[in-house]
Every structure is written in structure tokens, then in C-alpha cells.
N, C-alpha and C positions, 0 to 999 in steps of 0.2 A: 692830431697834430705830431706834424713830421719833427723827428728829431734829428740832432747833427750829424749821427753818422748813417741819419734812414732817411735822405732826403727825398723828393720827389720831384719830377720836376713836368709841366704841362710844355709838350711839344707843339706849339703852336708854327715855329717857325718852318720856311721851306728848307730849309739845311738840315734838317733832320729826315730827310729825304735821301740823305747822301751819307749820312752818320748813322753808326750804332752806341747807343750809350754802352759801356765798359764797365767800368766803376768809380765812383764817386764822382771829382767830377773831370771826368775822362771820356768820350768819343774817340771811335775808328771809322777813317775814312773806308767806305763801302768799297772804293776803286784800285789805293793805293797800301789798305792796309794802319796807314801813319794813325798813331795817337795823338790824339789834340785835349788840351784842355778847355772845358768854359766855365771858367770860375765864377761863382757867383750866378750861374746861368747863362749868363753870357757868349750870346751864340757867335759875337764877333772874330775870334780865331778860328771858327768851323767856316762861316762864310769866307773870310781871307782866304783859306785855304783851299776851299774849290775857286775862285776866283782866279789866283795866280797857277796854282797846279795841274789844275782840270779845268781848263780855259773854256775847252767845247763843248762843256756836263752843259746843260740850260739850267738855271736854279729853280725853273718856275714847275709847279707837279705838271705832269705828263695831262692828268682829263681836269677838268674845273671842279671843283666843290658847288654841287646844286643845292642850294636851300629851298626844302617847300613849305610854302603857309598856308 
């Protein structure tokens, strides 16, 4: 179980392809190194940053994930 000081986040959003987790609830943009908060695990601020500051960057992954059954 994760404590309040040592939290774990499942990185399911494509926005994590463009940010690096720094510490606590902060993430650093891989393009401009600006730090953004993602309080409570919400990536809305990160997504908004990419959409407004880096409009030419595609949000989708460059290679699709393949699930082999």
C-alpha cells in the first residue's frame, strides 16, 4: 500500500509520453522543461500544457500498442 509521502501512479495517459515525473505531484515537460502539477493523479494540467504550448506535438503514441491474444 502506498503511503501519502510515497505515492505510485499508473501512467495510462498518452500525455506521459511528453512529461517526466519529478517529485511529489510535479511533472517536467520534455520539450520546454516547465514543471506542472498533476494533483491527485489528474493529468488535465499536463494535457492543457501540451495542447496550448506545443500545438504541433501529436498526443498519440507514434507506434500503436498491439495486444496478442
